[in-house]
N, C-alpha and C positions, 0 to 999 in steps of 0.2 A: 284658316281663321274663320270662326263662326260670326255671322253678322246678321242684322235685320235685312230684309229685302232692299230697303232704301240704302243702307250702308253698302251692300254688295254692288248695287247699281253704281253709286257714286264712286266708290273705291275702285271698281273695275275701270270706269271711264277715266279716272285719274291715272291709273296704271297704263292705260292706252295712250295717254298724252293730252287729254282734255285739260285746259288750263283756264278756261273762262266759262262762266254760266250767266246768261242774260235771262232774268227771271221776272215773272209776274205770277206768284203763286196764290193759291187759295186753300181752303180747308183740307181738301183731299191731298194736298202736297206737303202737309206740315212735317211728316217724318222725312221727306226728302230735304226739306229746309234744314232740319237739325242735322241730317247726314252731311250736308254741305258745310255746316258750321264746324264739323269735326274733320273736314278735309282741307288742309292748308294749301294743297297744290292747285286747287281750283279757286279762282277769284270770282266771287259771287257779286253780281251787279244788278241792282233793282231797276226795272223799267216800269213806268207808270201805265204803259199800254203794251199789249202783246205785239202789236205791229212794230214797236220800237225794238223789242227783244229779238224778233225774228230778222228784222233788217240789220240789226247790230251783228247778229251771228253771221249774216251774209258778208258784211264788211270785214269782220274779223277773219273769216276764212279766206277771203281774197288776198289778204296780206300775210296771214300766218301759214297758209298752205295746209291747214288742218282744221277740223271742225271745232266750233264752240258748241256748248250745250244750251238749249233753251228749256226753260221750265214753264209749262203752260197749264192752265186750270181748266180741265175737262173740255168738252166739245166747244162750248162758246169761246173759251180762251184760245183754242186752236183756230177757230174761225176769225177771231179778232186779229190774229197774226197771219192769216192766210195770204193776204196780198203780197207781203214781203217774203213769204215762203215761195210763192209763185215766182217772184223776181229772183230769188236765190236758185230756184230750179233752172231758170233760164240763164243764170250766170254760171251754172255747172260748178257750184261750190259745195263742198261737204258741209253738212249741217245735221246735228242730232237733236231732234225735238222730243223731249221727254214730257209726255202728256199724262197728268194725273187723272185717275178715274175713280168712280165710286168703288167701294169694296165689292168684291165678287159676290159676297153674300147679300149685298144691298141692291144689286142690279134688278132683282125680281120685283122691286117695289115701284119702279118707274118714277123716281124722285124728280122734283122740278128741274134739276140741272142734268138729268140723265139724257144721253143721246147716243146715237150709233157713231162713236168716235172713229172707228175703223173706216166706215163708209165716208165720213167727212174728210178724213186725212188721206185716203188712198190716192186720189188723183194727183196730189203733189208730192207723193212719197215714192222714192225709188225702192224702198224696203219698209215694211210695216209689220210689227208683231206686238202682241200683248203678253205681259208677264202674268199669266194666270196660274202658274205653279211656282212656289217659293224657290225650288231647286233650280229653276231656269233663270233666276234674276241676273246673276253674274254672266252667265253664258250669253244671254240675249243682249246685255249691255256691250260685251265685246263684239258680238256679231253686228250690232247696229253701228258701232264705230267703224268697223271694217267696211260695211256695206255703203257707208256714206262716200267712200272714195270711188265707188263704181267699179269699172268704168261704164258710162261717164259718171263723174261725181255728182252728188245732189243731196237734197234733204231726205232724211229717213225719220221714221216715227216709231217711238217705243212707248206703248201705253202701260201705265203703272197703276194698278188698283190699290186703293188705300190700305186694305188689310194685308196684302202682300208686302207693302212697304213697312208696316209696323211689326210684322211677325219675325222673330229671330229664327236662325237655323240656316241661313243662306251663306254662300262663300264667294269671295273674290275669285275672278278668273283671269288668267294671263291674257295679254294682248293678242288679238287675232292678226292674221296676215292681211295687209292691205294690198289689193290688186294694183291700183294705180292706173295711169294712162298706158295705152298700148302703142307700139311702134308700127308705122306704116310698112307693109311688106316690101322687100327689096325689089320684087318684080313690078310692083306698082310704081315705085320711084322711077325705075327704068322706063316703064311705059309712059309716064308723064314726061320724062326727059326727051324721049323720042318724039312724042307728040308736039312738044315745044319747038323742036328743030324743024318741023314741017309746017307749023302754023305761021300765018302772016300777022295776026294780031292776038297773041296769047295774053291771058291775064290770069291772076290767081287771087281768089277771094279768101282771106285769112281771118282767123280769130283764135282764141285760146293762147297757149303758151308762146306761140310765135310773136305775140305782141307784148310779152312780158319784158322787163328790162334785160338787155343782152341779146334780144332777138332781132334788133334792127339791122345788124351787119348782114345776116343771111338774107333778109328781105332786100337790102340794098344791092346785094350781089345778083339776085334774080332780076331786079330792075335794070341793072347794068347789062344783063344778058338779053334784054329786050322783052322781059315779061312785066306787064303792068301789075303793080301790087296794089290791091284794094282791100280795105278792111270792111267788115260789117259796119252798119250804122252805129251800133251799140256794142260795147265790149266790156267784159268784167274788169279787165286790168290792162292798161297800155302804158309802156314807157315812152315818154315824149320829151321834147325840148332839148336845150343845150346843144343844138346843132346836129343832133342825130337824125338819121333818115326818117322821114315822115311819109308813110304811104297815103294814097288817096283814101278818102272816106266815102263809102256809098251814101248818096243823099237819102234823106228820110222820105221826101215826097216822091211818089211813084213815077211821075212824068220825068223828073230829073234823074232818077235811077235808071230808067229805060234809056234815056239819052246818054248817060255815062257808059253804058255797056253795049250800045248799038253796033259798034264796029268790031266787037270781040268775036273771033272765030274759034277760040279754044278757051274754055273757062275751067280752070283747075280750082278745086275746093279743098281747103285744109283747115281742120278744126272748127268747121261750121257746117251749114246746110246751104242748099241752093237758095239764092236770094228771092224773097217774096215781099209784097206790100204788107204794111202793118194792117191795113183795112182794105175792103173793096170800095171802089169808086165807080160811078157810072162811066162807061166808055173808056176805062183805063185797065190795062192788063194787071193781073194779080201776081204773075211771075215775071221776073226780069231777065232771065237768060234769053239772049237773042235767038230768033228762029234760025235754024240751020247751024248754029254754033255747036261744037262738040263739048260735052261736059265730062270731066274726068275727076272723080272723087277720091282724094287721097285719104279720106276718113273724116268723120264728124267730130263732135266734142269729146269722143272717147279716146282720140289719139293725142300724142305729144306732137303738136303741130310745129313746135320749134325744131324738134329733131327732124321731122319730115322736110321742112323747108331747107334746113342746112344740108341734108343729104342730097336733096334735089339740086341745090346750088353746086355741091361738089360734083355730082354726076355731069352737070353741064360745064364743069370746069370754069365756073363764073369767076371773074376777077376778085381777088382778095385785097382788102384795103380798109382803112378806117371808115367807119360809118358816120363819123362826126365831122361836120364842116366847121369852119371858123364861126364862132358865136359871140355876139355882143349883146348884153342886156338892153332891151329896148327902152326908150324914154316913156315916162308916164304920159297919159293923155292930158291935154289942156284944151282950153277953148269952151265954147258955149254948148256943144253937143254932149248930151248925157244920155247914153243908151247902151245896150249890151256890147256894142263894138268898142266904145271908148272905155267902158268898165273893164272889158277883157284886156285892152291895151295897158291900162294902169295895173291890173292884176299881174300881167306878164312882167311888168317892171319890178313889182314888189315881191313876187312869189319866191320864197327861198329854195335853195337847192334841196332836192330830195322830198319836196312836199307831196302830199297826197291830195287829189281833188276829186271829191264825190259829186257827181252831176245829177241834179234833179231840177235843172233850170228850165226845162221844157222849151218854150220858144226862145228863151234867152241863152240857153246852153250852147247852141251851135256857134254863134259868133264868138263866145268866150273860148270855145275849143279851138277855133281857128286862130285867135289871137295868141293863145298859149303855145302855139308852135314855136314862137320866138322867146318863150320864157326859159328859165333855168330848167335843168333836168327835173322831171317830176313824174308822177304816175296818175293816170286818169282812170277813175272808177266809174264806168258808164252805167246807163239805165237799161238793163238788159231785158226786163220783162214787160216794160210799158206801164206798169201800175204805179202811178205817181204816189209820192210819200215815202220813197226809199232813201232820199238824199241824206237827211239828218241821221237816221238810224245807221246807215252804212258808214257815215262819218264817225259815229260813236264806236262801232266795232273796229274800224280801221285804226282809230286813235288808241284803242286798247291794245291792239296787236303791235302798233308801231308808235310807242310814246316818245321816241327819239326825234320825230320829225313833226312839222306843222301839218295839220289836216285842214283843208278848206272845203266847205260845202257850198255848192251853188244851188239855190232853191227858188223856184217860182213861188209867189205868195200863196197860190192855191195849193200847190204841192206841199209846202211847208206846214200848212194847217192840218194836213192828214195826221202827221206824227210830231206835232209841236212839243209833245212831252219829252222828246229827245233832249231838249235844252236843259231840263231838270237833271237828267242823268249826266249830261256834260258837266254841269255845275257840281253835282254831288261827287263825281269822280275826278274833278279838276282836270278834264281832258283838254288837250291843246288843240282846240277846234275853233276856226273862224267860220261862222255861217254868214253868207252873203245872200240876202233875200231880194229878189227882183220884184219890186212893188209896182204892179200895173193895175191893181184893183180889179182884176178880171181873170177868167179862164181864157187867156188870149189864144191858146192853141185851139180851143173849141170855136172861137169866132172865125178862125181860119178854116177849120174843118166844116163849119156850117156852110160856107161858100163852096168848098171843094166837093161836098157830097150832093150839091144841088138841092139842098133842103129849102131854099127860098129865102126871102128877106125876113129878118127877125122882127117880130112885133114886140110889144111891151113884155109879154110873158117870157118869150125866148130871151130877150135882152136881160131880164131879171135873173134868169137861170145861168147866165154867163158872166154876170157882174159880181164882184166881191165888195162893192160899196154899199153904203146905207145899212149899217154903219161901216166906216172905214176902220180897218184894224190898226191899232196903235202898236207897232212892232217894238218900240222901245219899252213901253210899259209891260207888254206881254212878256218880252224876254227877261226884263229885270225882275218880274214877279217870280221867275223860275231861277233866279240867281245868276243870270248871264248878263254881263255888262253890254249895253247896246247903244248905238248912235245912228242918226239919220244922215244920209248923203243925198243931196239934190244937185250937186255940181261936181265936175271933175276935181276941183280944188278940195272940196269937202271930202270926197272919196280918197284922194291921195293922202290927205292928213290922217284919215281913219285907217287906211291900210298901213301906213308907216307905224302908227301906234300899235295896231293889232299884230303885225309881224315881229315887232320887237318885244312883245309881251307874251308870256306863257299863260295858258289857261283859256277858258271859253270866252268868246266875244261874238257879237252880232253886228252887222252893218245892214241897215235897211236902205236899199238903193231905190229911190222913187223915180221911176221912168215913165209913169203914166202920162 
């Protein structure tokens, strides 16, 4: 079938299985926009900022297990979306970024929006090509889709010049073969099993598919066999709650992480990398593996860690049984204390079965994570890349992929402001997302880090750069201006009433929790 270059790209991606496009297009993408108009298999969703589009593609892939398409406008559009492409790369999710470019014939003029897109996109792209010949349009689209699965999976970038997009004579191409995750070799499983039997304090650091729903039983079996099971601090997707086995979580702060691992004499690694600090600090180690401990790597993000852990448990003949303990929904918080701990307790009471929780809570996220151990079964979508501003976009994408369940976003006030345009997309698409904003009117994490880095006591200038006051943000007005119903909560009673209303109502809502 003969098509324009744009139609060949979009049609081929639809043939491959792409079902969602998060877009912020410009003039160079107009023929791609009309090609999407003629492709009913792809749901086109407008995002008012490219960082929302790329973060939404991340959240979608975490839940759908396949890539969404982003449509970005030239180099500046890619740069606007870059932080959440970085987060998606660290989440090891497939993502296809379709970046419009000037016409091939127009590149010679160095127009104001011209840039070296390939150089800008390369660091965060596991695969990158430009469609500089019409006959390659369909082929490169299929290749991009397959390349996004890796291994390991990650963002890919396909650059589409405007004149290739509008020119007829291209063809759709059939889906390419996706490589997918790889299996850990049998001899490595056996080597790990033998090492465990000889170790006094074995532990395994896990991430990836081992943390997905259904993976808890194999992890529980290892723990029952005497292997401490520890997760990375941040994970793309983790099944939690409902009485199922909950591994330890490696602490964020370096001193605490070192203390957690100090007695380990064998550290197995599955679906991740050896643990290191987020940042360097004076007189603090950057790597956490204890001196003298043996490290045995079953494979990084490229492996199916769920399969590796299950096979290791089988090799050890670890006891089989239910991974779920008796579970009772906890009571909501009451009393005068209103902080992330009590907010987490109330959320654990009201959170519905099967909910998705997107975390961008920064300093408030960890207490809520701990509290939700007692909640109904849910999935936690963690902050993998460290670039704040991913919470609300990831919630958008997760809700598009899973419209059958409630999605909850936890966002620090500073983090939420990075990509606040997500609220508009939630309203326009009527997504079932509850956003909980922790309002402390500060970059609270930076106040902690200022002390930890030994930077000295803050003066007026430093305080001003860490404060979000003067003026205070009116979260209710801001949210409702974008079509999302919002309310304030300053006490446990107010929060409980708001949560009860939000969980019984479909559609987007926001609760501003004032904890300053």
